[in-house]
N, CA, C and O atoms as a CHARMM CRD file, in Angstrom:
* protein
*
  376
    1    1 MET  N    186.28200  -0.23400  -5.76700 PROA 1      0.00000
    2    1 MET  CA   187.34500  -1.12200  -6.35000 PROA 1      0.00000
    3    1 MET  C    187.51000  -2.36700  -4.95900 PROA 1      0.00000
    4    1 MET  O    187.47500  -3.59800  -4.97600 PROA 1      0.00000
    5    2 ARG  N    187.74800  -1.09700  -3.53100 PROA 2      0.00000
    6    2 ARG  CA   187.30200  -2.05700  -2.41500 PROA 2      0.00000
    7    2 ARG  C    185.94800  -3.15300  -1.64700 PROA 2      0.00000
    8    2 ARG  O    186.02800  -4.14500  -0.92300 PROA 2      0.00000
    9    3 MET  N    184.94200  -2.51000  -2.13700 PROA 3      0.00000
   10    3 MET  CA   183.68500  -2.46200  -1.73000 PROA 3      0.00000
   11    3 MET  C    183.20500  -3.28600  -2.96900 PROA 3      0.00000
   12    3 MET  O    182.00000  -3.46700  -3.14300 PROA 3      0.00000
   13    4 SER  N    184.53800  -4.00100  -4.20100 PROA 4      0.00000
   14    4 SER  CA   183.40900  -4.87000  -4.96200 PROA 4      0.00000
   15    4 SER  C    184.51800  -6.15700  -4.75100 PROA 4      0.00000
   16    4 SER  O    183.78400  -7.04900  -4.32500 PROA 4      0.00000
   17    5 LEU  N    185.49700  -6.55500  -4.80500 PROA 5      0.00000
   18    5 LEU  CA   186.40800  -7.12100  -3.98000 PROA 5      0.00000
   19    5 LEU  C    185.77500  -7.77100  -2.76400 PROA 5      0.00000
   20    5 LEU  O    185.39200  -8.93300  -2.62700 PROA 5      0.00000
   21    6 LYS  N    185.75000  -6.55700  -1.75100 PROA 6      0.00000
   22    6 LYS  CA   184.51000  -7.35700  -0.20200 PROA 6      0.00000
   23    6 LYS  C    183.43800  -8.55900  -0.51200 PROA 6      0.00000
   24    6 LYS  O    183.20600  -9.69300  -0.09400 PROA 6      0.00000
   25    7 LYS  N    182.86300  -7.54400  -1.60200 PROA 7      0.00000
   26    7 LYS  CA   181.67300  -8.33700  -2.17400 PROA 7      0.00000
   27    7 LYS  C    182.04000  -9.91100  -2.72100 PROA 7      0.00000
   28    7 LYS  O    181.27600 -10.83200  -2.43200 PROA 7      0.00000
   29    8 LEU  N    183.01600 -10.09800  -3.36700 PROA 8      0.00000
   30    8 LEU  CA   183.37200 -11.20700  -4.26100 PROA 8      0.00000
   31    8 LEU  C    183.75300 -11.91400  -2.80700 PROA 8      0.00000
   32    8 LEU  O    183.13700 -12.93200  -2.49200 PROA 8      0.00000
   33    9 PHE  N    184.52800 -11.50300  -2.13200 PROA 9      0.00000
   34    9 PHE  CA   185.16100 -12.59900  -0.55100 PROA 9      0.00000
   35    9 PHE  C    183.84300 -12.97100   0.41500 PROA 9      0.00000
   36    9 PHE  O    183.82000 -13.94600   1.16600 PROA 9      0.00000
   37   10 VAL  N    182.75500 -12.01300   0.25300 PROA 10     0.00000
   38   10 VAL  CA   181.34200 -12.29900   0.82700 PROA 10     0.00000
   39   10 VAL  C    180.48500 -13.76500  -0.02100 PROA 10     0.00000
   40   10 VAL  O    179.77600 -14.69800   0.35500 PROA 10     0.00000
   41   11 GLU  N    181.02300 -13.30600  -1.26300 PROA 11     0.00000
   42   11 GLU  CA   180.27200 -14.09900  -1.81900 PROA 11     0.00000
   43   11 GLU  C    181.01500 -15.51400  -2.42200 PROA 11     0.00000
   44   11 GLU  O    180.37000 -16.44900  -2.89800 PROA 11     0.00000
   45   12 GLU  N    182.31600 -15.48500  -2.31900 PROA 12     0.00000
   46   12 GLU  CA   182.97500 -16.96200  -2.15600 PROA 12     0.00000
   47   12 GLU  C    183.14200 -17.07800  -0.84600 PROA 12     0.00000
   48   12 GLU  O    183.85700 -18.07800  -0.78000 PROA 12     0.00000
   49   13 GLU  N    182.88400 -16.57600   0.67000 PROA 13     0.00000
   50   13 GLU  CA   182.97900 -17.36700   1.98000 PROA 13     0.00000
   51   13 GLU  C    181.55000 -18.01800   1.58100 PROA 13     0.00000
   52   13 GLU  O    181.57400 -19.22400   1.82900 PROA 13     0.00000
   53   14 ASN  N    180.47500 -17.64900   1.10800 PROA 14     0.00000
   54   14 ASN  CA   179.10800 -18.25000   1.41500 PROA 14     0.00000
   55   14 ASN  C    179.05300 -19.32400   0.24900 PROA 14     0.00000
   56   14 ASN  O    178.32700 -20.30000   0.44000 PROA 14     0.00000
   57   15 GLU  N    179.78000 -19.22900  -0.98100 PROA 15     0.00000
   58   15 GLU  CA   179.77100 -20.45100  -1.50900 PROA 15     0.00000
   59   15 GLU  C    180.39000 -21.95600  -0.93400 PROA 15     0.00000
   60   15 GLU  O    180.06600 -23.09400  -1.27600 PROA 15     0.00000
   61   16 PHE  N    181.74700 -21.35500   0.41400 PROA 16     0.00000
   62   16 PHE  CA   182.79000 -22.23700   0.62800 PROA 16     0.00000
   63   16 PHE  C    181.31500 -22.27500   1.76500 PROA 16     0.00000
   64   16 PHE  O    181.33800 -23.38400   2.29800 PROA 16     0.00000
   65   17 GLY  N    180.47800 -21.71400   2.12100 PROA 17     0.00000
   66   17 GLY  CA   179.82700 -22.46100   3.62400 PROA 17     0.00000
   67   17 GLY  C    178.75500 -22.95500   2.94000 PROA 17     0.00000
   68   17 GLY  O    178.07900 -23.56600   3.76700 PROA 17     0.00000
   69   18 ARG  N    178.23900 -23.01300   1.85000 PROA 18     0.00000
   70   18 ARG  CA   177.16600 -24.27200   1.23500 PROA 18     0.00000
   71   18 ARG  C    178.12000 -25.52800   0.99600 PROA 18     0.00000
   72   18 ARG  O    177.92300 -26.63700   1.49300 PROA 18     0.00000
   73   19 SER  N    179.17500 -25.19000   0.16600 PROA 19     0.00000
   74   19 SER  CA   180.16800 -26.34600  -0.32500 PROA 19     0.00000
   75   19 SER  C    179.79300 -27.46600   1.41100 PROA 19     0.00000
   76   19 SER  O    178.98900 -28.34000   1.73200 PROA 19     0.00000
   77   20 THR  N    180.58200 -26.95400   1.86600 PROA 20     0.00000
   78   20 THR  CA   180.82700 -27.53600   3.46700 PROA 20     0.00000
   79   20 THR  C    179.68300 -28.33800   4.08300 PROA 20     0.00000
   80   20 THR  O    179.52700 -29.43000   4.63000 PROA 20     0.00000
   81   21 GLU  N    178.99200 -27.32200   3.74900 PROA 21     0.00000
   82   21 GLU  CA   177.52300 -27.80300   4.76100 PROA 21     0.00000
   83   21 GLU  C    177.06800 -29.06500   4.04700 PROA 21     0.00000
   84   21 GLU  O    176.99300 -30.12300   4.67200 PROA 21     0.00000
   85   22 ARG  N    176.72600 -28.97600   2.60100 PROA 22     0.00000
   86   22 ARG  CA   176.90600 -30.03700   1.25400 PROA 22     0.00000
   87   22 ARG  C    177.08600 -31.56000   1.92900 PROA 22     0.00000
   88   22 ARG  O    176.36000 -32.53200   2.13700 PROA 22     0.00000
   89   23 VAL  N    179.10300 -31.02800   2.24400 PROA 23     0.00000
   90   23 VAL  CA   179.77600 -32.49100   2.71400 PROA 23     0.00000
   91   23 VAL  C    179.24300 -33.41500   3.95100 PROA 23     0.00000
   92   23 VAL  O    179.06700 -34.61000   4.18700 PROA 23     0.00000
   93   24 ARG  N    179.05200 -31.82500   4.76900 PROA 24     0.00000
   94   24 ARG  CA   178.64500 -32.49500   6.29300 PROA 24     0.00000
   95   24 ARG  C    176.92700 -32.81300   6.24600 PROA 24     0.00000
   96   24 ARG  O    176.30600 -32.99900   7.29200 PROA 24     0.00000
   97   25 ASN  N    176.44500 -32.83800   5.26700 PROA 25     0.00000
   98   25 ASN  CA   175.23400 -33.61900   4.37300 PROA 25     0.00000
   99   25 ASN  C    175.49600 -34.55700   4.70200 PROA 25     0.00000
  100   25 ASN  O    175.39400 -35.14200   5.78100 PROA 25     0.00000
  101   26 ILE  N    176.10100 -34.94200   3.19600 PROA 26     0.00000
  102   26 ILE  CA   176.79800 -36.26200   2.73400 PROA 26     0.00000
  103   26 ILE  C    177.43800 -37.63700   4.15400 PROA 26     0.00000
  104   26 ILE  O    177.16500 -38.79500   4.47000 PROA 26     0.00000
  105   27 GLU  N    178.28800 -36.65000   4.55200 PROA 27     0.00000
  106   27 GLU  CA   179.35600 -37.59900   5.52000 PROA 27     0.00000
  107   27 GLU  C    177.57700 -38.43100   6.09600 PROA 27     0.00000
  108   27 GLU  O    177.17000 -39.53400   5.73100 PROA 27     0.00000
  109   28 LEU  N    176.80700 -37.38500   7.11200 PROA 28     0.00000
  110   28 LEU  CA   175.39000 -38.12400   8.20700 PROA 28     0.00000
  111   28 LEU  C    174.78700 -38.83100   6.57700 PROA 28     0.00000
  112   28 LEU  O    175.30500 -39.94400   6.66600 PROA 28     0.00000
  113   29 HSD  N    174.50800 -38.83400   6.06900 PROA 29     0.00000
  114   29 HSD  CA   173.62900 -39.51700   4.61700 PROA 29     0.00000
  115   29 HSD  C    175.05400 -40.92600   4.59700 PROA 29     0.00000
  116   29 HSD  O    174.76200 -41.61300   3.61800 PROA 29     0.00000
  117   30 ILE  N    175.60500 -41.18200   4.87900 PROA 30     0.00000
  118   30 ILE  CA   176.76300 -41.79300   4.91400 PROA 30     0.00000
  119   30 ILE  C    176.57300 -42.53100   5.68900 PROA 30     0.00000
  120   30 ILE  O    176.19300 -43.65900   5.37700 PROA 30     0.00000
  121   31 ALA  N    176.72300 -42.24800   6.69000 PROA 31     0.00000
  122   31 ALA  CA   176.58400 -42.76700   8.63300 PROA 31     0.00000
  123   31 ALA  C    175.40000 -43.32400   8.55300 PROA 31     0.00000
  124   31 ALA  O    175.33200 -44.33900   9.24700 PROA 31     0.00000
  125   32 GLU  N    174.38300 -43.05000   7.95200 PROA 32     0.00000
  126   32 GLU  CA   173.02700 -43.55800   8.06500 PROA 32     0.00000
  127   32 GLU  C    173.35700 -45.16800   7.21300 PROA 32     0.00000
  128   32 GLU  O    173.35800 -46.26500   7.77100 PROA 32     0.00000
  129   33 ARG  N    173.63100 -44.89200   5.67500 PROA 33     0.00000
  130   33 ARG  CA   173.61700 -46.21800   5.16700 PROA 33     0.00000
  131   33 ARG  C    174.59100 -47.20300   5.61400 PROA 33     0.00000
  132   33 ARG  O    174.42900 -48.39400   5.34500 PROA 33     0.00000
  133   34 SER  N    175.37600 -46.87600   6.13600 PROA 34     0.00000
  134   34 SER  CA   176.19000 -47.00700   6.99100 PROA 34     0.00000
  135   34 SER  C    175.98200 -48.75500   7.96900 PROA 34     0.00000
  136   34 SER  O    176.46800 -49.88600   7.94700 PROA 34     0.00000
  137   35 ARG  N    175.14400 -48.11800   8.57900 PROA 35     0.00000
  138   35 ARG  CA   173.82500 -48.33400  10.11200 PROA 35     0.00000
  139   35 ARG  C    173.34900 -49.33900   9.45700 PROA 35     0.00000
  140   35 ARG  O    173.61500 -50.49200   9.79800 PROA 35     0.00000
  141   36 ARG  N    172.29900 -48.95700   8.05300 PROA 36     0.00000
  142   36 ARG  CA   171.22700 -49.86000   7.02300 PROA 36     0.00000
  143   36 ARG  C    172.03300 -50.94200   6.62600 PROA 36     0.00000
  144   36 ARG  O    171.35800 -51.91000   6.27500 PROA 36     0.00000
  145   37 ILE  N    173.25800 -51.10600   6.56300 PROA 37     0.00000
  146   37 ILE  CA   173.94400 -51.93000   5.79400 PROA 37     0.00000
  147   37 ILE  C    174.38300 -53.15200   7.09500 PROA 37     0.00000
  148   37 ILE  O    174.63600 -54.32900   7.35200 PROA 37     0.00000
  149   38 ALA  N    174.29400 -52.38100   7.38000 PROA 38     0.00000
  150   38 ALA  CA   175.27700 -53.61600   8.90600 PROA 38     0.00000
  151   38 ALA  C    174.35800 -53.76200   9.80100 PROA 38     0.00000
  152   38 ALA  O    174.66100 -54.35800  10.83500 PROA 38     0.00000
  153   39 LEU  N    173.32900 -53.37400   9.66400 PROA 39     0.00000
  154   39 LEU  CA   171.86000 -54.02700   9.66900 PROA 39     0.00000
  155   39 LEU  C    171.29600 -55.29500   9.72400 PROA 39     0.00000
  156   39 LEU  O    171.26300 -56.25200  10.49700 PROA 39     0.00000
  157   40 GLN  N    170.66000 -54.81900   8.12300 PROA 40     0.00000
  158   40 GLN  CA   170.98500 -55.96800   6.86200 PROA 40     0.00000
  159   40 GLN  C    171.65200 -56.97100   6.59500 PROA 40     0.00000
  160   40 GLN  O    171.21600 -57.99300   6.06400 PROA 40     0.00000
  161   41 ASN  N    172.82100 -56.75200   6.95800 PROA 41     0.00000
  162   41 ASN  CA   173.76500 -57.89800   7.50800 PROA 41     0.00000
  163   41 ASN  C    173.96200 -58.33000   8.45800 PROA 41     0.00000
  164   41 ASN  O    174.67300 -59.32500   8.59000 PROA 41     0.00000
  165   42 SER  N    173.35700 -57.67800   9.48600 PROA 42     0.00000
  166   42 SER  CA   172.91300 -59.10800  10.35700 PROA 42     0.00000
  167   42 SER  C    171.37700 -60.02000  10.24700 PROA 42     0.00000
  168   42 SER  O    171.22500 -61.15200  10.70600 PROA 42     0.00000
  169   43 LEU  N    170.78100 -59.56600   9.84100 PROA 43     0.00000
  170   43 LEU  CA   169.57500 -60.13700   9.49700 PROA 43     0.00000
  171   43 LEU  C    169.83100 -61.33800   8.01800 PROA 43     0.00000
  172   43 LEU  O    169.16100 -62.31500   7.68100 PROA 43     0.00000
  173   44 ILE  N    170.65900 -60.93500   7.61400 PROA 44     0.00000
  174   44 ILE  CA   171.16200 -62.05000   6.87600 PROA 44     0.00000
  175   44 ILE  C    171.80600 -63.32200   7.59900 PROA 44     0.00000
  176   44 ILE  O    171.35600 -64.46800   7.59700 PROA 44     0.00000
  177   45 GLU  N    173.07900 -62.80600   8.27800 PROA 45     0.00000
  178   45 GLU  CA   173.20200 -63.89900   9.23800 PROA 45     0.00000
  179   45 GLU  C    172.49500 -64.65100  10.26500 PROA 45     0.00000
  180   45 GLU  O    172.97700 -65.65600  10.78900 PROA 45     0.00000
  181   46 ARG  N    171.46600 -64.21600  10.52600 PROA 46     0.00000
  182   46 ARG  CA   170.35700 -64.40900  11.16400 PROA 46     0.00000
  183   46 ARG  C    169.22300 -65.36800  10.30600 PROA 46     0.00000
  184   46 ARG  O    168.46000 -66.08800  10.95100 PROA 46     0.00000
  185   47 LEU  N    169.16900 -65.33300   8.95200 PROA 47     0.00000
  186   47 LEU  CA   168.71700 -65.90000   8.42300 PROA 47     0.00000
  187   47 LEU  C    169.26500 -66.97200   7.71700 PROA 47     0.00000
  188   47 LEU  O    168.64200 -68.03300   7.75400 PROA 47     0.00000
  189   48 ILE  N    170.47100 -66.90100   6.97900 PROA 48     0.00000
  190   48 ILE  CA   171.24300 -68.13800   7.32900 PROA 48     0.00000
  191   48 ILE  C    171.91400 -69.41500   8.35700 PROA 48     0.00000
  192   48 ILE  O    172.41100 -70.51000   8.09200 PROA 48     0.00000
  193   49 ALA  N    171.59200 -68.49800   9.96000 PROA 49     0.00000
  194   49 ALA  CA   171.78400 -69.69100  10.61800 PROA 49     0.00000
  195   49 ALA  C    170.60400 -70.40700  10.85400 PROA 49     0.00000
  196   49 ALA  O    170.58000 -71.57600  11.23900 PROA 49     0.00000
  197   50 ASN  N    169.44000 -69.57800  10.58100 PROA 50     0.00000
  198   50 ASN  CA   168.11300 -70.37900  10.52700 PROA 50     0.00000
  199   50 ASN  C    167.73100 -70.94900   9.17900 PROA 50     0.00000
  200   50 ASN  O    166.63700 -70.77100   8.64200 PROA 50     0.00000
  201   51 GLY  N    168.76800 -71.67500   8.66700 PROA 51     0.00000
  202   51 GLY  CA   167.97600 -71.99300   7.09300 PROA 51     0.00000
  203   51 GLY  C    167.35300 -71.50900   6.01000 PROA 51     0.00000
  204   51 GLY  O    166.77800 -72.14600   5.12700 PROA 51     0.00000
  205   52 ARG  N    167.52300 -70.12100   6.14300 PROA 52     0.00000
  206   52 ARG  CA   166.18000 -69.34500   5.21100 PROA 52     0.00000
  207   52 ARG  C    166.28200 -69.02800   3.77700 PROA 52     0.00000
  208   52 ARG  O    165.45600 -68.13300   3.59500 PROA 52     0.00000
  209   53 ASP  N    166.66300 -69.20300   3.05700 PROA 53     0.00000
  210   53 ASP  CA   166.09600 -68.32600   1.63300 PROA 53     0.00000
  211   53 ASP  C    166.83400 -66.82100   2.15000 PROA 53     0.00000
  212   53 ASP  O    166.40900 -66.02400   2.98700 PROA 53     0.00000
  213   54 ILE  N    168.10600 -66.76000   1.31500 PROA 54     0.00000
  214   54 ILE  CA   168.74800 -64.91500   1.81500 PROA 54     0.00000
  215   54 ILE  C    168.55400 -64.51600   0.29700 PROA 54     0.00000
  216   54 ILE  O    169.34600 -63.59400   0.09900 PROA 54     0.00000
  217   55 GLN  N    167.59700 -64.90100  -1.29500 PROA 55     0.00000
  218   55 GLN  CA   168.05100 -64.99400  -1.99900 PROA 55     0.00000
  219   55 GLN  C    167.05500 -63.08800  -2.17200 PROA 55     0.00000
  220   55 GLN  O    167.98400 -62.28100  -2.16400 PROA 55     0.00000
  221   56 SER  N    166.49300 -62.75600  -2.22500 PROA 56     0.00000
  222   56 SER  CA   165.93200 -61.45800  -1.78600 PROA 56     0.00000
  223   56 SER  C    166.59600 -60.78700  -0.54500 PROA 56     0.00000
  224   56 SER  O    166.97700 -59.62700  -0.70600 PROA 56     0.00000
  225   57 VAL  N    166.76500 -61.31000   0.55000 PROA 57     0.00000
  226   57 VAL  CA   167.24600 -59.50700   0.86300 PROA 57     0.00000
  227   57 VAL  C    168.62900 -59.99400   0.80700 PROA 57     0.00000
  228   57 VAL  O    169.19500 -60.00800   1.90000 PROA 57     0.00000
  229   58 GLY  N    169.15900 -60.30800   0.02100 PROA 58     0.00000
  230   58 GLY  CA   170.71300 -60.46300  -0.48700 PROA 58     0.00000
  231   58 GLY  C    170.91600 -59.69700  -1.97600 PROA 58     0.00000
  232   58 GLY  O    171.82600 -59.28700  -2.69600 PROA 58     0.00000
  233   59 ARG  N    169.82400 -59.76300  -1.95100 PROA 59     0.00000
  234   59 ARG  CA   169.91000 -57.89800  -3.42300 PROA 59     0.00000
  235   59 ARG  C    169.24300 -57.19300  -3.06100 PROA 59     0.00000
  236   59 ARG  O    168.71000 -56.65600  -4.03200 PROA 59     0.00000
  237   60 THR  N    168.60900 -56.49500  -1.46400 PROA 60     0.00000
  238   60 THR  CA   168.30700 -55.36800  -0.90300 PROA 60     0.00000
  239   60 THR  C    169.71200 -55.29500  -0.83500 PROA 60     0.00000
  240   60 THR  O    170.19500 -54.33100  -1.42900 PROA 60     0.00000
  241   61 LEU  N    170.86800 -56.41700  -0.00100 PROA 61     0.00000
  242   61 LEU  CA   172.21400 -55.69200   0.17300 PROA 61     0.00000
  243   61 LEU  C    172.87600 -55.40200  -0.75500 PROA 61     0.00000
  244   61 LEU  O    173.72700 -54.52400  -0.61000 PROA 61     0.00000
  245   62 ASN  N    172.72500 -55.96200  -1.84900 PROA 62     0.00000
  246   62 ASN  CA   173.52800 -55.08700  -2.81700 PROA 62     0.00000
  247   62 ASN  C    173.62800 -54.09200  -3.64300 PROA 62     0.00000
  248   62 ASN  O    174.49500 -53.61700  -4.37700 PROA 62     0.00000
  249   63 ASN  N    171.77700 -53.73000  -3.16200 PROA 63     0.00000
  250   63 ASN  CA   171.57600 -52.00600  -3.41600 PROA 63     0.00000
  251   63 ASN  C    172.04300 -50.82500  -3.14200 PROA 63     0.00000
  252   63 ASN  O    172.36700 -49.77000  -3.68900 PROA 63     0.00000
  253   64 LEU  N    171.93900 -51.59900  -1.58000 PROA 64     0.00000
  254   64 LEU  CA   172.47600 -50.48100  -0.47800 PROA 64     0.00000
  255   64 LEU  C    173.53600 -50.33000  -0.25600 PROA 64     0.00000
  256   64 LEU  O    173.79800 -49.24300   0.26000 PROA 64     0.00000
  257   65 VAL  N    174.68300 -51.27400  -0.50300 PROA 65     0.00000
  258   65 VAL  CA   176.36000 -51.95800  -1.11600 PROA 65     0.00000
  259   65 VAL  C    176.37900 -50.41800  -1.88600 PROA 65     0.00000
  260   65 VAL  O    176.68500 -49.34000  -1.37900 PROA 65     0.00000
  261   66 ASP  N    175.90500 -50.73100  -3.41000 PROA 66     0.00000
  262   66 ASP  CA   176.16900 -49.94700  -4.50000 PROA 66     0.00000
  263   66 ASP  C    175.93500 -48.38900  -4.41100 PROA 66     0.00000
  264   66 ASP  O    176.59900 -47.58000  -5.05800 PROA 66     0.00000
  265   67 ILE  N    174.56600 -47.94200  -3.23600 PROA 67     0.00000
  266   67 ILE  CA   174.22200 -46.54300  -3.32500 PROA 67     0.00000
  267   67 ILE  C    174.37800 -46.33300  -2.92000 PROA 67     0.00000
  268   67 ILE  O    173.84400 -45.24500  -2.70200 PROA 67     0.00000
  269   68 GLN  N    175.83700 -46.99200  -1.46300 PROA 68     0.00000
  270   68 GLN  CA   176.57800 -46.39400  -1.32700 PROA 68     0.00000
  271   68 GLN  C    177.83100 -46.63000  -1.61200 PROA 68     0.00000
  272   68 GLN  O    178.52000 -45.74700  -1.10200 PROA 68     0.00000
  273   69 ARG  N    178.11200 -46.97400  -1.86700 PROA 69     0.00000
  274   69 ARG  CA   179.38900 -46.13700  -3.28700 PROA 69     0.00000
  275   69 ARG  C    179.18700 -45.14900  -3.80400 PROA 69     0.00000
  276   69 ARG  O    180.22600 -44.49100  -3.75100 PROA 69     0.00000
  277   70 LEU  N    178.37100 -44.58600  -4.33700 PROA 70     0.00000
  278   70 LEU  CA   177.77500 -43.40500  -5.21300 PROA 70     0.00000
  279   70 LEU  C    178.06800 -42.77200  -4.26700 PROA 70     0.00000
  280   70 LEU  O    179.29100 -42.67000  -4.18000 PROA 70     0.00000
  281   71 PHE  N    177.37400 -42.12800  -3.25000 PROA 71     0.00000
  282   71 PHE  CA   177.45500 -41.59100  -2.19100 PROA 71     0.00000
  283   71 PHE  C    178.51300 -40.71300  -2.05100 PROA 71     0.00000
  284   71 PHE  O    178.85500 -39.59900  -2.44900 PROA 71     0.00000
  285   72 GLN  N    179.13700 -42.12300  -0.93800 PROA 72     0.00000
  286   72 GLN  CA   181.15500 -41.96700  -1.78800 PROA 72     0.00000
  287   72 GLN  C    181.51800 -41.45300  -2.19200 PROA 72     0.00000
  288   72 GLN  O    182.22300 -40.55400  -1.73500 PROA 72     0.00000
  289   73 GLN  N    181.31200 -41.64500  -3.19300 PROA 73     0.00000
  290   73 GLN  CA   181.93400 -41.12300  -4.61700 PROA 73     0.00000
  291   73 GLN  C    182.21400 -40.03700  -5.27500 PROA 73     0.00000
  292   73 GLN  O    183.20400 -39.52900  -5.80100 PROA 73     0.00000
  293   74 TYR  N    179.95600 -39.54800  -4.96100 PROA 74     0.00000
  294   74 TYR  CA   180.51600 -38.15100  -4.40800 PROA 74     0.00000
  295   74 TYR  C    181.19100 -37.44200  -3.45000 PROA 74     0.00000
  296   74 TYR  O    181.87800 -36.42600  -3.56500 PROA 74     0.00000
  297   75 TYR  N    180.91300 -38.10100  -2.49100 PROA 75     0.00000
  298   75 TYR  CA   181.24500 -37.57300  -1.29100 PROA 75     0.00000
  299   75 TYR  C    182.80500 -36.98900  -1.28000 PROA 75     0.00000
  300   75 TYR  O    183.25800 -35.89300  -0.95200 PROA 75     0.00000
  301   76 HSD  N    183.18000 -37.72200  -1.58200 PROA 76     0.00000
  302   76 HSD  CA   184.64900 -37.73900  -2.41600 PROA 76     0.00000
  303   76 HSD  C    184.91900 -36.16300  -3.57400 PROA 76     0.00000
  304   76 HSD  O    185.68000 -35.21000  -3.73900 PROA 76     0.00000
  305   77 LYS  N    184.03400 -36.61900  -3.96300 PROA 77     0.00000
  306   77 LYS  CA   184.25900 -35.04300  -4.90000 PROA 77     0.00000
  307   77 LYS  C    184.33700 -34.00600  -4.45100 PROA 77     0.00000
  308   77 LYS  O    185.24800 -33.18700  -4.57100 PROA 77     0.00000
  309   78 ARG  N    182.94700 -33.90900  -3.62500 PROA 78     0.00000
  310   78 ARG  CA   182.11600 -32.73500  -2.97300 PROA 78     0.00000
  311   78 ARG  C    183.41600 -32.38600  -2.11800 PROA 78     0.00000
  312   78 ARG  O    183.43800 -31.15700  -2.05200 PROA 78     0.00000
  313   79 CYS  N    184.52500 -32.92000  -1.42400 PROA 79     0.00000
  314   79 CYS  CA   185.50600 -32.68200  -1.21500 PROA 79     0.00000
  315   79 CYS  C    186.84300 -32.41600  -1.06200 PROA 79     0.00000
  316   79 CYS  O    187.59900 -32.15800  -0.12500 PROA 79     0.00000
  317   80 MET  N    186.94300 -32.59700  -2.64600 PROA 80     0.00000
  318   80 MET  CA   187.60400 -31.76500  -3.21400 PROA 80     0.00000
  319   80 MET  C    187.59900 -30.82500  -3.59300 PROA 80     0.00000
  320   80 MET  O    188.56000 -30.06400  -3.70300 PROA 80     0.00000
  321   81 ILE  N    186.09500 -30.58600  -3.99800 PROA 81     0.00000
  322   81 ILE  CA   185.52500 -29.15700  -4.41000 PROA 81     0.00000
  323   81 ILE  C    186.06000 -28.45000  -3.24000 PROA 81     0.00000
  324   81 ILE  O    187.06900 -27.74500  -3.25300 PROA 81     0.00000
  325   82 VAL  N    185.37900 -28.66800  -2.32100 PROA 82     0.00000
  326   82 VAL  CA   185.24100 -27.77800  -0.81400 PROA 82     0.00000
  327   82 VAL  C    187.50400 -27.25900  -0.67700 PROA 82     0.00000
  328   82 VAL  O    188.10200 -26.22900  -0.36700 PROA 82     0.00000
  329   83 GLU  N    187.85800 -28.36600  -1.02000 PROA 83     0.00000
  330   83 GLU  CA   189.62000 -28.34900  -0.66000 PROA 83     0.00000
  331   83 GLU  C    190.25200 -27.21100  -1.35700 PROA 83     0.00000
  332   83 GLU  O    190.99800 -26.38200  -0.83500 PROA 83     0.00000
  333   84 ARG  N    189.74400 -27.27700  -3.02400 PROA 84     0.00000
  334   84 ARG  CA   189.95800 -26.85000  -3.39200 PROA 84     0.00000
  335   84 ARG  C    189.69500 -25.14900  -3.11400 PROA 84     0.00000
  336   84 ARG  O    190.72800 -24.49200  -2.98500 PROA 84     0.00000
  337   85 SER  N    188.17100 -24.28300  -2.99800 PROA 85     0.00000
  338   85 SER  CA   187.63300 -23.71000  -3.12900 PROA 85     0.00000
  339   85 SER  C    189.01300 -23.24400  -1.06800 PROA 85     0.00000
  340   85 SER  O    189.53000 -22.13100  -0.98400 PROA 85     0.00000
  341   86 SER  N    189.15300 -23.91300  -0.33400 PROA 86     0.00000
  342   86 SER  CA   189.43300 -22.92600   0.14000 PROA 86     0.00000
  343   86 SER  C    191.21100 -22.83800   0.16500 PROA 86     0.00000
  344   86 SER  O    191.79000 -22.17200   1.02300 PROA 86     0.00000
  345   87 LEU  N    191.75000 -23.40600  -0.61900 PROA 87     0.00000
  346   87 LEU  CA   192.61500 -23.51100  -1.41700 PROA 87     0.00000
  347   87 LEU  C    192.66500 -22.48900  -2.19800 PROA 87     0.00000
  348   87 LEU  O    193.64600 -22.44400  -2.94100 PROA 87     0.00000
  349   88 GLY  N    191.71200 -21.43200  -2.27900 PROA 88     0.00000
  350   88 GLY  CA   191.84600 -20.23400  -3.40200 PROA 88     0.00000
  351   88 GLY  C    191.57800 -20.77200  -4.88200 PROA 88     0.00000
  352   88 GLY  O    191.33700 -19.88500  -5.70100 PROA 88     0.00000
  353   89 HSD  N    191.58200 -21.60800  -5.18100 PROA 89     0.00000
  354   89 HSD  CA   191.23900 -22.61300  -7.01400 PROA 89     0.00000
  355   89 HSD  C    189.42600 -22.24300  -6.93500 PROA 89     0.00000
  356   89 HSD  O    188.71100 -22.45200  -5.95500 PROA 89     0.00000
  357   90 LYS  N    189.02500 -21.69600  -8.16500 PROA 90     0.00000
  358   90 LYS  CA   187.42500 -21.32700  -8.42300 PROA 90     0.00000
  359   90 LYS  C    187.20600 -23.60000  -8.42800 PROA 90     0.00000
  360   90 LYS  O    187.77700 -24.54700  -8.97000 PROA 90     0.00000
  361   91 PRO  N    185.96900 -23.37500  -7.40300 PROA 91     0.00000
  362   91 PRO  CA   185.42100 -24.48900  -7.67600 PROA 91     0.00000
  363   91 PRO  C    184.46100 -25.01800  -9.81800 PROA 91     0.00000
  364   91 PRO  O    183.64700 -24.43400 -10.53400 PROA 91     0.00000
  365   92 ARG  N    185.35300 -26.52300  -9.95500 PROA 92     0.00000
  366   92 ARG  CA   183.99000 -26.89000 -10.86000 PROA 92     0.00000
  367   92 ARG  C    182.50200 -27.33500 -10.56900 PROA 92     0.00000
  368   92 ARG  O    181.98700 -27.13700  -9.46800 PROA 92     0.00000
  369   93 ALA  N    181.97900 -27.81800 -11.39300 PROA 93     0.00000
  370   93 ALA  CA   180.71700 -27.71600 -11.07900 PROA 93     0.00000
  371   93 ALA  C    180.86700 -29.30000 -11.41400 PROA 93     0.00000
  372   93 ALA  O    181.49900 -29.89200 -12.28900 PROA 93     0.00000
  373   94 PRO  N    179.87400 -29.81900 -10.16400 PROA 94     0.00000
  374   94 PRO  CA   179.58700 -31.67800  -9.64700 PROA 94     0.00000
  375   94 PRO  C    179.83800 -32.29900 -10.80700 PROA 94     0.00000
  376   94 PRO  O    179.75700 -33.52500 -10.88100 PROA 94     0.00000
């Protein structure tokens, strides 16, 4: 019985580690996307200042912002799973 319980705890720790690693990877990805969005905004401002058409780059920026929003939603879900795991609740599938 004790070995089974110990094995269960090790499995739970491994799952928690994978979840926290996923959250960290998502954080890095979100930070990189934020950097790209800021760069795109800067480029658009320069184009506007020079009287250039921004329609196509505006669409690119909108796509980046939409993708960023999706990653942030996923990030919040993963954080909730990690939090629930740390509180002893069984994580739900994402």
